[in-house]
ZAGU-861385 format. One record per residue (C-alpha): residue number from 1; z, y, x. Coordinates in nm, 2 decimals, decimal comma. Layout:
BEGIN
     n       up    north     east
   NUM        Z        Y        X
...
***
This chain:
BEGIN
     n       up    north     east
     1     0,88    -2,11    -3,08
     2     0,96    -2,43    -2,89
     3     1,10    -2,43    -2,56
     4     0,91    -2,45    -2,22
     5     0,81    -2,72    -2,00
     6     1,01    -2,63    -1,69
     7     1,44    -2,64    -1,70
     8     1,58    -2,31    -1,61
     9     1,75    -2,55    -1,32
    10     1,36    -2,58    -1,19
    11     1,27    -2,20    -1,22
    12     1,64    -2,14    -1,03
    13     1,51    -2,35    -0,76
    14     1,15    -2,28    -0,73
    15     1,15    -1,87    -0,72
    16     1,43    -1,90    -0,39
    17     1,25    -2,15    -0,24
    18     0,86    -2,01    -0,24
    19     1,01    -1,73    -0,15
    20     1,18    -1,93     0,16
    21     0,87    -2,09     0,27
    22     0,66    -1,77     0,29
    23     0,92    -1,64     0,52
    24     0,88    -1,94     0,76
    25     0,51    -1,93     0,73
    26     0,54    -1,60     0,83
    27     0,73    -1,69     1,14
    28     0,50    -1,97     1,25
    29     0,18    -1,73     1,23
    30     0,42    -1,47     1,43
    31     0,56    -1,81     1,69
    32     0,15    -1,85     1,73
    33     0,04    -1,48     1,80
    34     0,32    -1,44     2,07
    35     0,15    -1,73     2,23
    36    -0,10    -1,44     2,40
    37     0,05    -1,34     2,70
    38     0,10    -1,00     2,79
    39     0,26    -1,09     3,13
    40    -0,06    -1,15     3,39
    41    -0,11    -1,47     3,56
    42    -0,31    -1,81     3,44
    43    -0,09    -1,79     3,14
    44    -0,28    -1,50     2,99
    45    -0,59    -1,66     3,13
    46    -0,59    -1,99     2,93
    47    -0,36    -2,04     2,65
    48    -0,61    -2,12     2,37
    49    -0,72    -2,47     2,31
    50    -1,09    -2,56     2,45
    51    -1,39    -2,42     2,23
    52    -1,25    -2,36     1,96
    53    -1,43    -2,09     1,73
    54    -1,75    -2,15     1,96
    55    -1,62    -1,95     2,29
    56    -1,48    -2,13     2,60
    57    -1,19    -1,99     2,75
    58    -1,35    -1,81     3,04
    59    -1,30    -1,40     3,08
    60    -1,57    -1,18     3,05
    61    -1,33    -0,96     3,33
    62    -1,37    -1,27     3,62
    63    -1,71    -1,26     3,54
    64    -1,76    -0,93     3,59
    65    -1,53    -0,91     3,91
    66    -1,30    -0,71     3,74
    67    -0,91    -0,72     3,84
    68    -0,78    -0,93     3,54
    69    -0,43    -0,90     3,67
    70    -0,43    -0,49     3,64
    71    -0,59    -0,51     3,32
    72    -0,32    -0,72     3,10
    73    -0,09    -0,50     3,30
    74    -0,26    -0,18     3,20
    75    -0,28    -0,35     2,84
    76     0,08    -0,41     2,84
    77     0,16    -0,01     2,95
    78    -0,03     0,09     2,65
    79     0,15    -0,10     2,39
    80     0,44    -0,04     2,53
    81     0,34     0,36     2,49
    82     0,28     0,30     2,12
    83     0,52     0,10     2,04
    84     0,79     0,36     2,13
    85     0,60     0,63     2,00
    86     0,58     0,46     1,62
    87     0,92     0,34     1,63
    88     1,07     0,65     1,79
    89     0,87     0,83     1,48
    90     0,99     0,60     1,21
    91     1,35     0,66     1,31
    92     1,33     1,00     1,24
    93     1,17     0,97     0,96
    94     1,47     0,75     0,82
    95     1,73     0,97     0,92
    96     1,58     1,23     0,70
    97     1,52     0,98     0,39
    98     1,85     0,84     0,45
    99     1,98     1,16     0,35
   100     1,77     1,19     0,02
   101     1,85     0,81    -0,04
   102     2,25     0,91    -0,03
   103     2,22     1,26    -0,24
   104     1,98     1,06    -0,49
   105     2,14     0,78    -0,54
   106     2,51     1,00    -0,57
   107     2,21     1,21    -0,89
   108     2,16     0,85    -1,04
   109     2,54     0,77    -1,11
   110     2,65     1,15    -1,20
   111     2,32     1,15    -1,48
   112     2,38     0,82    -1,58
   113     2,73     0,79    -1,61
   114     2,76     1,11    -1,81
   115     2,55     0,98    -2,07
   116     2,86     0,86    -2,25
   117     3,10     1,10    -2,05
   118     3,15     0,82    -1,79
   119     3,35     0,56    -2,05
   120     3,45     0,25    -1,93
   121     3,49     0,12    -2,31
   122     3,19    -0,11    -2,46
   123     2,95     0,05    -2,68
   124     2,67    -0,09    -2,93
   125     2,38    -0,20    -2,78
   126     2,05     0,03    -2,74
   127     1,78    -0,17    -2,91
   128     2,09    -0,35    -3,17
   129     2,37    -0,13    -3,25
   130     2,49    -0,50    -3,43
   131     2,62    -0,62    -3,09
   132     2,81    -0,46    -2,80
   133     2,69    -0,44    -2,45
   134     2,82    -0,33    -2,11
   135     2,93     0,07    -2,09
   136     2,63     0,32    -1,97
   137     2,93     0,41    -1,61
   138     2,83     0,02    -1,57
   139     2,43     0,09    -1,59
   140     2,52     0,40    -1,38
   141     2,69     0,19    -1,08
   142     2,40    -0,11    -1,10
   143     2,10     0,15    -1,11
   144     2,28     0,31    -0,80
   145     2,33    -0,04    -0,67
   146     1,97    -0,18    -0,71
   147     1,81     0,20    -0,61
   148     1,97     0,14    -0,24
   149     1,87    -0,20    -0,20
   150     1,51    -0,11    -0,33
   151     1,52     0,18    -0,08
   152     1,65    -0,04     0,25
   153     1,42    -0,32     0,14
   154     1,12    -0,10     0,09
   155     1,25     0,06     0,43
   156     1,29    -0,24     0,65
   157     0,89    -0,37     0,53
   158     0,76    -0,10     0,68
   159     0,93    -0,07     1,00
   160     0,91    -0,51     1,01
   161     0,52    -0,42     0,94
   162     0,47    -0,18     1,20
   163     0,68    -0,37     1,48
   164     0,46    -0,66     1,39
   165     0,13    -0,47     1,43
   166     0,23    -0,30     1,77
   167     0,30    -0,65     1,89
   168    -0,03    -0,76     1,79
   169    -0,29    -0,48     1,91
   170    -0,27    -0,54     2,30
   171    -0,27    -0,93     2,20
   172    -0,55    -0,94     2,01
   173    -0,76    -0,69     2,28
   174    -0,67    -0,98     2,56
   175    -0,80    -1,23     2,31
   176    -1,14    -1,03     2,26
   177    -1,20    -1,14     2,61
   178    -1,27    -1,50     2,50
   179    -1,49    -1,38     2,20
   180    -1,47    -1,24     1,86
   181    -1,33    -1,54     1,71
   182    -1,04    -1,59     1,88
   183    -0,90    -1,18     1,83
   184    -1,00    -1,23     1,45
   185    -0,75    -1,48     1,44
   186    -0,49    -1,31     1,64
   187    -0,54    -1,00     1,40
   188    -0,56    -1,16     1,11
   189    -0,23    -1,40     1,22
   190    -0,05    -1,10     1,23
   191    -0,14    -0,95     0,90
   192    -0,05    -1,26     0,78
   193     0,33    -1,21     0,91
   194     0,37    -0,90     0,74
   195     0,19    -0,99     0,40
   196     0,41    -1,28     0,35
   197     0,76    -1,13     0,50
   198     0,69    -0,85     0,27
   199     0,57    -1,03    -0,09
   200     0,91    -1,33     0,00
   201     1,14    -1,05     0,10
   202     1,07    -0,84    -0,22
   203     1,05    -1,16    -0,42
   204     1,41    -1,27    -0,25
   205     1,61    -0,95    -0,29
   206     1,54    -0,92    -0,63
   207     1,58    -1,26    -0,77
   208     1,92    -1,24    -0,58
   209     2,00    -0,90    -0,70
   210     1,93    -1,05    -1,06
   211     2,18    -1,35    -1,02
   212     2,42    -1,13    -0,89
   213     2,44    -0,84    -1,17
   214     2,41    -1,18    -1,39
   215     2,81    -1,22    -1,29
   216     2,94    -0,92    -1,44
   217     2,65    -0,87    -1,75
   218     2,70    -1,22    -1,86
   219     2,51    -1,22    -2,21
   220     2,39    -0,84    -2,21
   221     2,07    -0,91    -2,03
   222     1,92    -0,60    -2,16
   223     2,16    -0,39    -1,98
   224     2,10    -0,61    -1,68
   225     1,74    -0,56    -1,66
   226     1,78    -0,20    -1,74
   227     2,01    -0,13    -1,43
   228     1,77    -0,34    -1,24
   229     1,49    -0,09    -1,27
   230     1,65     0,13    -0,99
   231     1,52    -0,12    -0,81
   232     1,15    -0,03    -0,82
   233     1,23     0,35    -0,81
   234     1,42     0,28    -0,45
   235     1,11     0,12    -0,36
   236     0,89     0,40    -0,45
   237     1,06     0,72    -0,35
   238     1,04     0,51     0,02
   239     0,70     0,45    -0,01
   240     0,62     0,83    -0,12
   241     0,79     0,94     0,25
   242     0,65     0,71     0,43
   243     0,28     0,71     0,30
   244     0,33     1,10     0,33
   245     0,50     1,14     0,61
   246     0,32     0,89     0,78
   247    -0,05     0,96     0,71
   248     0,04     1,32     0,81
   249     0,11     1,18     1,11
   250    -0,20     1,00     1,17
   251    -0,42     1,23     1,05
   252    -0,33     1,54     1,28
   253    -0,38     1,33     1,58
   254    -0,68     1,18     1,48
   255    -0,84     1,49     1,34
   256    -0,72     1,69     1,68
   257    -0,88     1,39     1,88
   258    -1,22     1,34     1,71
   259    -1,28     1,70     1,69
   260    -1,23     1,82     2,03
   261    -1,28     1,47     2,21
   262    -1,62     1,35     2,03
   263    -1,76     1,67     1,96
   264    -1,65     1,91     2,15
   265    -1,61     1,73     2,50
   266    -1,82     1,43     2,44
   267    -1,64     1,14     2,58
   268    -1,61     0,82     2,33
   269    -1,33     0,78     2,05
   270    -1,00     0,66     2,21
   271    -1,12     0,80     2,57
   272    -0,80     0,79     2,79
   273    -0,86     1,14     2,92
   274    -0,79     1,27     2,54
   275    -0,45     1,43     2,50
   276    -0,40     1,29     2,11
   277    -0,52     0,92     2,21
   278    -0,19     0,79     2,19
   279    -0,06     1,00     1,89
   280    -0,39     0,87     1,72
   281    -0,30     0,51     1,79
   282     0,07     0,56     1,68
   283    -0,05     0,71     1,41
   284    -0,25     0,41     1,28
   285     0,12     0,18     1,24
   286     0,31     0,44     1,10
   287     0,06     0,55     0,84
   288    -0,15     0,24     0,78
   289     0,09     0,01     0,82
   290     0,46     0,09     0,73
   291     0,32     0,37     0,47
   292     0,17     0,07     0,34
   293     0,36    -0,18     0,35
   294     0,63     0,03     0,15
   295     0,39     0,15    -0,08
   296     0,26    -0,25    -0,16
   297     0,61    -0,34    -0,17
   298     0,68    -0,10    -0,45
   299     0,39    -0,11    -0,70
   300     0,51    -0,49    -0,68
   301     0,89    -0,42    -0,75
   302     0,80    -0,15    -1,07
   303     0,58    -0,42    -1,19
   304     0,83    -0,66    -1,18
   305     1,09    -0,43    -1,38
   306     0,85    -0,31    -1,60
   307     0,76    -0,68    -1,73
   308     1,16    -0,75    -1,68
   309     1,27    -0,50    -1,94
   310     1,04    -0,52    -2,20
   311     1,10    -0,91    -2,18
   312     1,47    -0,86    -2,21
   313     1,44    -0,72    -2,55
   314     1,19    -0,98    -2,68
   315     1,23    -1,30    -2,76
   316     1,30    -1,41    -2,42
   317     1,61    -1,17    -2,36
   318     1,75    -1,20    -2,76
   319     1,74    -1,60    -2,72
   320     1,88    -1,60    -2,34
   321     1,55    -1,81    -2,23
   322     1,58    -1,79    -1,85
   323     1,27    -1,98    -1,74
   324     1,03    -1,76    -1,97
   325     1,26    -1,44    -1,88
   326     1,13    -1,52    -1,50
   327     0,84    -1,53    -1,57
   328     0,70    -1,25    -1,35
   329     0,90    -1,33    -1,03
   330     0,80    -1,73    -1,13
   331     0,39    -1,58    -1,13
   332     0,49    -1,38    -0,77
   333     0,63    -1,72    -0,60
   334     0,31    -1,94    -0,73
   335     0,12    -1,65    -0,55
   336     0,27    -1,69    -0,20
   337     0,21    -2,06    -0,20
   338    -0,14    -1,96    -0,36
   339    -0,14    -1,70    -0,06
   340    -0,04    -1,94     0,21
   341    -0,34    -2,18     0,12
   342    -0,62    -1,91     0,10
   343    -0,45    -1,77     0,49
   344    -0,52    -2,09     0,61
   345    -0,89    -2,14     0,52
   346    -0,92    -1,77     0,76
   347    -0,75    -1,92     1,01
   348    -0,75    -2,31     1,04
   349    -1,05    -2,45     0,80
   350    -1,31    -2,23     0,90
   351    -1,43    -2,05     1,21
   352    -1,56    -1,74     1,33
   353    -1,82    -1,79     1,57
   354    -2,01    -1,46     1,55
   355    -1,94    -1,09     1,44
   356    -2,18    -1,12     1,12
   357    -1,92    -1,38     1,01
   358    -1,61    -1,10     0,97
   359    -1,65    -0,93     0,67
   360    -1,75    -1,27     0,53
   361    -1,49    -1,46     0,56
   362    -1,26    -1,17     0,47
   363    -1,43    -1,13     0,16
   364    -1,39    -1,51     0,09
   365    -1,03    -1,47     0,13
   366    -1,00    -1,25    -0,19
   367    -1,26    -1,49    -0,38
   368    -1,04    -1,80    -0,29
   369    -0,72    -1,62    -0,37
   370    -0,82    -1,49    -0,69
   371    -0,96    -1,86    -0,80
   372    -0,66    -2,05    -0,68
   373    -0,43    -1,77    -0,86
   374    -0,61    -1,81    -1,17
   375    -0,54    -2,21    -1,20
   376    -0,17    -2,13    -1,06
   377    -0,16    -1,89    -1,35
   378    -0,25    -2,11    -1,62
   379     0,00    -2,44    -1,47
   380     0,28    -2,09    -1,46
   381     0,21    -2,00    -1,84
   382     0,20    -2,37    -1,98
   383     0,51    -2,48    -1,82
   384     0,74    -2,18    -1,79
   385     0,64    -2,03    -2,18
   386     0,71    -2,20    -2,48
   387     0,37    -2,22    -2,70
   388     0,46    -1,88    -2,92
   389     0,76    -1,63    -2,87
   390     0,75    -1,27    -3,00
   391     0,72    -0,96    -2,75
   392     0,90    -0,62    -2,82
   393     0,64    -0,34    -2,96
   394     0,77    -0,02    -3,01
   395     1,02    -0,11    -3,24
   396     0,87    -0,39    -3,36
   397     0,87    -0,80    -3,24
   398     0,52    -0,91    -3,16
   399     0,42    -1,27    -3,19
   400     0,23    -1,39    -2,88
   401     0,12    -1,77    -2,75
   402     0,11    -1,84    -2,44
   403    -0,22    -1,90    -2,31
   404    -0,26    -1,50    -2,46
   405    -0,02    -1,41    -2,19
   406    -0,24    -1,62    -1,96
   407    -0,53    -1,39    -2,05
   408    -0,36    -1,09    -1,98
   409    -0,22    -1,17    -1,66
   410    -0,58    -1,34    -1,58
   411    -0,79    -1,04    -1,66
   412    -0,51    -0,84    -1,43
   413    -0,57    -1,05    -1,12
   414    -0,94    -1,06    -1,17
   415    -0,99    -0,66    -1,24
   416    -0,85    -0,65    -0,94
   417    -1,12    -0,85    -0,78
   418    -1,37    -0,65    -0,88
   419    -1,20    -0,31    -0,81
   420    -1,21    -0,46    -0,46
   421    -1,57    -0,51    -0,43
   422    -1,71    -0,23    -0,59
   423    -1,48    -0,02    -0,33
   424    -1,66    -0,27    -0,09
   425    -2,03    -0,19    -0,21
   426    -1,91     0,19    -0,17
   427    -1,76     0,20     0,15
   428    -1,88    -0,08     0,37
   429    -2,21     0,04     0,59
   430    -2,42    -0,29     0,49
   431    -2,48    -0,16     0,14
   432    -2,72     0,18     0,05
   433    -2,45     0,40    -0,09
   434    -2,31     0,46     0,29
   435    -2,65     0,43     0,46
   436    -2,74     0,71     0,23
   437    -2,45     0,89     0,34
   438    -2,59     0,86     0,71
   439    -2,88     0,94     0,64
   440    -2,80     1,29     0,52
   441    -2,67     1,34     0,88
   442    -3,01     1,46     0,95
   443    -2,93     1,75     0,83
   444    -2,66     1,87     0,95
   445    -2,27     1,83     0,81
   446    -2,31     2,03     0,48
   447    -2,57     1,72     0,36
   448    -2,32     1,48     0,50
   449    -2,02     1,63     0,30
   450    -2,19     1,69    -0,05
   451    -2,34     1,31    -0,02
   452    -2,01     1,17     0,03
   453    -1,83     1,38    -0,24
   454    -2,06     1,25    -0,45
   455    -2,04     0,89    -0,35
   456    -1,65     0,93    -0,43
   457    -1,69     1,09    -0,79
   458    -1,93     0,79    -0,88
   459    -1,75     0,50    -0,69
   460    -1,50     0,59    -0,96
   461    -1,71     0,46    -1,24
   462    -1,68     0,08    -1,24
   463    -1,29     0,07    -1,13
   464    -1,20     0,31    -1,45
   465    -1,39     0,07    -1,70
   466    -1,23    -0,21    -1,53
   467    -0,89    -0,09    -1,58
   468    -0,94    -0,01    -1,91
   469    -1,07    -0,38    -2,04
   470    -0,78    -0,49    -1,87
   471    -0,51    -0,27    -2,04
   472    -0,69    -0,35    -2,38
   473    -0,72    -0,67    -2,36
   474    -0,36    -0,77    -2,23
   475    -0,23    -0,46    -2,48
   476    -0,41    -0,67    -2,77
   477    -0,28    -0,96    -2,69
   478     0,14    -0,91    -2,54
   479     0,14    -0,50    -2,62
   480     0,32    -0,32    -2,34
   481     0,48    -0,68    -2,19
   482     0,11    -0,73    -2,15
   483     0,02    -0,46    -1,93
   484     0,29    -0,49    -1,70
   485     0,16    -0,86    -1,64
   486    -0,15    -0,81    -1,58
   487    -0,04    -0,58    -1,33
   488     0,18    -0,83    -1,22
   489    -0,14    -1,07    -1,21
   490    -0,36    -0,74    -0,98
   491    -0,05    -0,77    -0,74
   492     0,02    -1,18    -0,76
   493    -0,20    -1,25    -0,43
   494    -0,01    -0,94    -0,25
   495     0,06    -1,16     0,06
   496    -0,32    -1,21     0,14
   497    -0,40    -0,82     0,03
   498    -0,17    -0,74     0,29
   499    -0,27    -0,94     0,53
   500    -0,65    -0,82     0,51
   501    -0,47    -0,47     0,49
   502    -0,30    -0,47     0,80
   503    -0,52    -0,62     0,99
   504    -0,79    -0,32     0,98
   505    -0,47    -0,09     1,18
   506    -0,46    -0,34     1,41
   507    -0,79    -0,44     1,53
   508    -0,85    -0,05     1,52
   509    -0,53    -0,03     1,80
   510    -0,72    -0,35     2,00
   511    -1,05    -0,11     2,01
   512    -0,79     0,21     2,18
   513    -0,64    -0,02     2,37
   514    -0,96    -0,22     2,52
   515    -1,11     0,13     2,60
   516    -0,78     0,31     2,77
   517    -0,73    -0,01     2,99
   518    -1,12     0,06     3,13
   519    -1,21    -0,29     2,98
   520    -1,60    -0,36     2,97
   521    -1,83    -0,22     2,68
   522    -1,90    -0,64     2,58
   523    -1,48    -0,60     2,46
   524    -1,49    -0,27     2,29
   525    -1,83    -0,38     2,05
   526    -1,63    -0,64     1,98
   527    -1,31    -0,49     1,90
   528    -1,55    -0,20     1,70
   529    -1,68    -0,48     1,46
   530    -1,37    -0,62     1,40
   531    -1,25    -0,28     1,34
   532    -1,56    -0,15     1,13
   533    -1,45    -0,49     0,90
   534    -1,10    -0,38     0,90
   535    -1,20    -0,05     0,78
   536    -1,38    -0,17     0,47
   537    -1,10    -0,40     0,40
   538    -0,85    -0,09     0,40
   539    -1,05     0,03     0,13
   540    -1,03    -0,25    -0,04
   541    -0,68    -0,22    -0,03
   542    -0,64     0,11    -0,13
   543    -0,84     0,01    -0,45
   544    -0,61    -0,27    -0,54
   545    -0,26    -0,02    -0,49
   546    -0,45     0,26    -0,67
   547    -0,57     0,00    -1,01
   548    -0,25    -0,16    -0,96
   549    -0,05     0,16    -1,01
   550    -0,29     0,30    -1,27
   551    -0,17    -0,08    -1,49
   552     0,24    -0,04    -1,34
   553     0,29     0,29    -1,46
   554     0,11     0,27    -1,81
   555     0,36    -0,06    -1,84
   556     0,64     0,19    -1,73
   557     0,57     0,46    -1,94
   558     0,55     0,20    -2,24
   559     0,99     0,09    -2,14
   560     1,04     0,49    -2,07
   561     0,92     0,55    -2,47
   562     1,09     0,27    -2,61
   563     1,40     0,32    -2,39
   564     1,39     0,72    -2,49
   565     1,36     0,60    -2,87
   566     1,03     0,80    -2,94
   567     0,85     0,62    -3,24
   568     0,49     0,80    -3,14
   569     0,34     1,00    -2,87
   570     0,13     1,23    -3,07
   571    -0,11     1,47    -2,85
   572    -0,17     1,72    -3,10
   573     0,23     1,82    -3,11
   574     0,28     2,13    -2,90
   575     0,55     1,97    -2,69
   576     0,31     1,69    -2,58
   577    -0,01     1,82    -2,56
   578     0,17     2,11    -2,28
   579     0,32     1,82    -2,06
   580    -0,06     1,66    -2,07
   581    -0,17     1,97    -1,87
   582     0,08     2,00    -1,68
   583     0,07     1,63    -1,58
   584    -0,32     1,70    -1,51
   585    -0,26     1,92    -1,28
   586     0,01     1,76    -1,06
   587    -0,20     1,53    -0,88
   588    -0,41     1,85    -0,76
   589    -0,12     2,05    -0,63
   590     0,06     1,73    -0,48
   591    -0,28     1,70    -0,31
   592    -0,33     2,06    -0,20
   593     0,05     2,04    -0,07
   594    -0,08     1,69     0,15
   595    -0,46     1,80     0,25
   596    -0,29     2,18     0,39
   597     0,01     1,99     0,59
   598    -0,33     1,80     0,76
   599    -0,47     2,07     0,82
   600    -0,17     2,32     0,93
   601    -0,11     2,01     1,18
   602    -0,45     1,94     1,27
   603    -0,50     2,28     1,40
   604    -0,16     2,27     1,61
   605    -0,31     1,95     1,78
   606    -0,66     2,10     1,83
   607    -0,53     2,38     2,00
   608    -0,28     2,17     2,27
   609    -0,58     1,93     2,30
   610    -0,81     2,21     2,39
   611    -0,53     2,39     2,60
   612    -0,49     2,06     2,84
   613    -0,91     1,99     2,88
   614    -0,89     2,36     2,99
   615    -0,56     2,42     3,20
   616    -0,53     2,06     3,34
   617    -0,74     2,04     3,67
   618    -0,92     1,69     3,71
   619    -0,86     1,58     3,34
   620    -1,21     1,56     3,27
   621    -1,25     1,38     3,57
   622    -0,99     1,12     3,50
   623    -0,84     1,18     3,81
   624    -0,54     1,34     3,62
   625    -0,32     1,17     3,33
   626    -0,30     1,42     3,04
   627     0,05     1,49     2,89
   628     0,03     1,27     2,59
   629     0,41     1,32     2,48
   630     0,33     1,69     2,35
   631     0,04     1,55     2,11
   632     0,26     1,27     2,00
   633     0,59     1,57     1,92
   634     0,36     1,79     1,75
   635     0,25     1,52     1,54
   636     0,60     1,40     1,45
   637     0,73     1,72     1,40
   638     0,46     1,82     1,13
   639     0,50     1,56     0,92
   640     0,84     1,57     0,91
   641     0,83     1,89     0,79
   642     0,55     1,85     0,61
   643     0,63     1,58     0,40
   644     0,94     1,74     0,22
   645     0,79     1,97    -0,03
   646     0,52     1,68    -0,16
   647     0,84     1,47    -0,19
   648     1,02     1,73    -0,36
   649     0,74     1,82    -0,62
   650     0,74     1,42    -0,72
   651     1,11     1,34    -0,74
   652     1,21     1,69    -0,90
   653     0,93     1,71    -1,15
   654     1,07     1,40    -1,37
   655     1,45     1,59    -1,37
   656     1,33     1,90    -1,45
   657     1,07     1,85    -1,73
   658     1,33     1,55    -1,90
   659     1,63     1,82    -1,86
   660     1,50     2,16    -1,96
   661     1,17     2,04    -2,18
   662     1,27     1,69    -2,33
   663     1,12     1,35    -2,32
   664     0,82     1,42    -2,58
   665     0,69     1,67    -2,29
   666     0,80     1,44    -2,03
   667     0,56     1,18    -2,21
   668     0,30     1,39    -2,20
   669     0,36     1,48    -1,81
   670     0,30     1,12    -1,72
   671     0,01     1,07    -1,96
   672    -0,13     1,37    -1,78
   673    -0,04     1,24    -1,46
   674    -0,17     0,86    -1,45
   675    -0,51     1,01    -1,65
   676    -0,58     1,27    -1,37
   677    -0,43     1,08    -1,08
   678    -0,62     0,74    -1,05
   679    -0,98     0,93    -1,09
   680    -0,86     1,15    -0,78
   681    -0,73     0,87    -0,58
   682    -1,02     0,64    -0,64
   683    -1,28     0,89    -0,57
   684    -1,07     1,02    -0,23
   685    -1,03     0,72    -0,09
   686    -1,36     0,58    -0,11
   687    -1,52     0,93    -0,01
   688    -1,32     0,90     0,29
   689    -1,40     0,55     0,35
   690    -1,76     0,59     0,37
   691    -1,77     0,93     0,59
   692    -1,55     0,66     0,83
   693    -1,82     0,38     0,78
   694    -2,15     0,64     0,81
   695    -2,01     0,76     1,15
   696    -1,94     0,40     1,26
   697    -2,31     0,30     1,12
   698    -2,49     0,55     1,34
   699    -2,27     0,48     1,66
   700    -2,28     0,10     1,62
   701    -2,69     0,15     1,60
   702    -2,71    -0,21     1,48
   703    -3,06    -0,15     1,28
   704    -3,37     0,05     1,35
   705    -3,28     0,30     1,06
   706    -2,91     0,33     1,24
   707    -3,05     0,35     1,61
   708    -3,32     0,66     1,49
   709    -2,99     0,87     1,37
   710    -2,79     0,81     1,70
   711    -2,70     0,75     1,98
   712    -2,38     0,86     2,06
   713    -2,35     1,24     2,09
   714    -2,67     1,33     1,87
   715    -2,69     1,56     1,60
   716    -2,68     1,36     1,31
   717    -2,37     1,16     1,51
   718    -2,19     1,52     1,52
   719    -2,26     1,59     1,15
   720    -2,13     1,22     1,08
   721    -1,79     1,30     1,30
   722    -1,74     1,62     1,09
   723    -1,77     1,42     0,76
   724    -1,54     1,15     0,91
   725    -1,27     1,46     1,01
   726    -1,24     1,60     0,68
   727    -1,27     1,23     0,52
   728    -0,92     1,15     0,71
   729    -0,70     1,34     0,48
   730    -0,87     1,25     0,21
   731    -0,86     0,90     0,31
   732    -0,54     0,81     0,45
   733    -0,29     1,09     0,29
   734    -0,36     1,20    -0,04
   735    -0,57     0,96    -0,19
   736    -0,30     0,69    -0,10
   737     0,08     0,86    -0,17
   738    -0,12     0,98    -0,55
   739    -0,06     0,56    -0,66
   740     0,29     0,67    -0,56
   741     0,31     0,96    -0,71
   742     0,19     0,81    -1,07
   743     0,39     0,51    -1,04
   744     0,70     0,67    -0,91
   745     0,72     0,97    -1,15
   746     0,72     0,66    -1,48
   747     0,97     0,45    -1,31
   748     1,21     0,73    -1,23
   749     1,16     0,85    -1,59
   750     1,24     0,53    -1,73
   751     1,57     0,50    -1,46
   752     1,71     0,86    -1,60
   753     1,58     0,80    -1,96
   754     1,95     0,71    -2,11
   755     2,00     1,10    -1,97
   756     1,73     1,27    -2,12
   757     1,75     1,11    -2,46
   758     2,10     1,23    -2,45
   759     2,12     1,58    -2,31
   760     1,73     1,65    -2,21
   761     1,53     1,93    -2,37
   762     1,79     2,23    -2,32
   763     1,51     2,48    -2,41
   764     1,38     2,38    -2,74
   765     1,75     2,31    -2,82
   766     1,82     2,67    -2,76
   767     1,54     2,80    -2,96
***
């Protein structure tokens, strides 16, 4: 078998050091962003370094004779309103989520404690009856603690992301006065703060939890890592409410603002006369930033937990080989260092001098991080793994070589890149699919909708093949452990992925602030260019999240089947087949709930915006301020109320199926929801992204074809806006939330597997 080159002590030092470096790097980026001052005066004018990024430090406002002092004050005032709105919404959301968190923690303890009748005596181990392991009561207590840890880390990740984004949005607007390069660096650095904080915090908290739990569990590694799975459950359950609540908030405001403002009143996007404009900008931060941060943290936590659970019952865990056991965490540690180097390419090594360089620069981030990470994985697999070892494979031990595990991680990493680029092809207005959707607007909204839906369905083909190939390769080499580390490979560059993803909403907010502050059209053109690139990168980020969710949930499914002692999942047995049917239906039920929630909230928003335009004198003339607060309240109330039913559906389904129908039916439900959920999530996200960028393609008028469809306010543009508003709940509420549905049901089933295996299937026991 052989031992690993890296010593146990080396591994125990490497992981926390990399995490601390990640946190330190994010703080450095935050300090650099904070050098852009939001107070008027010379400091706000000249805080750069000469003519870096191809622009000298003069301000367009000075050139055009506008008052710089009032512009800065206005930006600061708008930023403050957005930040306050986002903070108050998240605090309200977290109060409700906190009640759920405590209730569910009690449920975990009661269910898992009852497996052995709340006995505190040691018991035979699950996978090796000849050994004695810690009592089920200990697993119940530690699973509850790790659930709370995961939930709190997820909430903190989302909240910090939102704070950073609202801190940076106005600063990006002010930097846009000096050129697109300066604005790009400010937005990207802010995204990097969030990316590195989240990746490093997730890794550090998990590592500390493992070491603290080890003080009690000692040599019972299978018990220790079974208890750690609660960390992934906590992370994803909070992410579900963050994504659904935030998604309903942002899209209710967005649809209301667009339909009345742009289609009916013919005023520009983010016009300060639009009553829903502040709610719309708040929504970008609570949905696209806080929700997405919690979502990717959940994926990361779950893929780590799935890999650790399988490793603990393989030769690593049986022989107590610490360094190979921590292989998943070492991959994440190296990922932080790789992403740090990659980020410097965007912020320090190369300068953005023109608008057309923005999107290639963001794509380079993905390519550079993937290439460097491949080298990193190779080194880690060589030094942290023995040359050969065995991996648990449904009751057997499968012999595996270290180079095979390297290929498992690498195939996941490169599948992520392929999914990213396919997503970009189908959602960027630089390519023919989106241009065809834009062209279809000539004949009205109906053809636009038909073309957009067709694009979404077609965009599933290559990502599904990429996921299928990575599953086949990784399972062939290293069984379920291979799939778990393939998911980790896809998420190993999470810091860069999040930086690119968070950059989009920050740029979007920057454009909104420029419009509301009355800055020149040249500033708005620059922020629009940043935002258009950000839209595509957000779609790429969603592609990564969905792809990794598919792999993660399959790995968790494998761990669940092993833990529940199911030897085979036979589709031909009625118990399993009915589960498959119901599982495949769940994503549709969930999507129906979230879409209707956005629709009913948007209805109230449209009515309120119309009421204000019709009843407030001087609003259209710009002499009176609209009532922003009422619109913010409509979005907040609707999202808090509407996020509970979809959340309950996802959280209660595994419990109800496991208790009443047993583990075999539950395995069918998990497989069905995974298979149908991935397809719907990809098509919904890409359809919405394509409609959004088709609208932006017409608005920008950058090519003769685009000019022939414009300008803003033309019939094709109005058709594109309708398509965009239909796509909003698809790409920002239902689509991204579905990947949480498939992961969360799988990790919840794994955590409760001991209870379901012992007491589940009540209905079948009666008959």
